[in-house]
C-alpha positions as CSV (number, residue, x, y, z in Angstrom):
1,M,0.1,0.3,0.0
2,E,1.5,3.5,-1.0
3,N,1.6,6.1,1.3
4,N,0.8,9.6,-0.4
5,E,-0.1,11.6,2.7
6,Y,3.1,11.1,4.8
7,P,5.8,10.8,2.0
8,F,8.6,11.2,4.2
9,V,7.5,7.9,6.0
10,G,7.6,4.4,4.5
11,E,5.5,1.4,5.7
12,D,8.7,-0.5,6.4
13,D,10.7,2.1,7.8
14,V,11.8,2.0,11.4
15,F,12.4,5.0,13.5
16,T,13.9,6.1,16.6
17,P,12.5,8.7,19.1
18,G,15.1,10.8,17.9
19,R,14.3,10.9,14.4
20,I,10.8,11.3,15.0
21,A,11.5,14.5,17.3
22,A,13.8,15.6,14.4
23,L,11.1,15.4,11.8
24,W,8.6,17.2,14.1
25,G,10.8,19.4,15.9
26,L,10.1,18.2,19.1
27,N,12.2,17.1,22.1
28,P,12.9,13.3,22.0
29,N,11.9,12.8,25.5
30,T,8.5,13.8,24.5
31,V,8.3,11.1,21.8
32,R,10.0,8.6,24.4
33,N,7.2,9.4,26.8
34,W,4.4,8.6,24.2
35,C,6.0,5.1,23.6
36,R,6.3,4.8,27.4
37,T,2.8,5.2,27.9
38,G,1.4,3.7,24.8
39,T,0.2,6.7,22.9
40,L,2.8,5.8,20.1
41,K,3.0,2.2,19.4
42,S,6.6,0.9,19.5
43,I,9.0,-1.9,20.5
44,R,11.6,-2.2,23.2
45,W,14.5,-3.4,21.1
46,G,17.9,-3.4,23.3
47,G,16.6,-1.2,26.0
48,K,15.7,1.4,23.1
49,Y,12.4,2.3,21.7
50,V,11.7,1.2,17.9
51,I,8.7,2.6,16.0
52,R,7.6,0.9,12.8
53,G,6.9,3.1,9.9
54,T,3.0,1.7,9.6
55,D,2.9,2.6,13.8
56,F,3.9,6.0,13.0
57,I,1.5,6.4,10.2
58,G,-1.2,5.4,12.5
59,F,-0.5,7.8,15.3
60,M,-0.5,10.9,12.7
61,D,-3.7,9.7,11.7
62,R,-5.3,9.3,15.0
63,G,-3.7,12.9,15.5
64,R,-5.6,14.4,12.8
65,T,-8.5,16.7,13.1
66,R,-11.2,15.8,11.0
């Protein structure tokens, strides 16, 4: 499935909280908190959070105002 709404995010991409923070101009701790609380679906890998592209797209879709 092609992602036209978020061309900088591929569904098969993997992101760190730092990369997401850089894309959106946020503090990396904010993104880590979203991961820790489950607001942003993530996987713990070697003690670090990893976010799949599909989960990041879903997070952005849920946050959109309609």
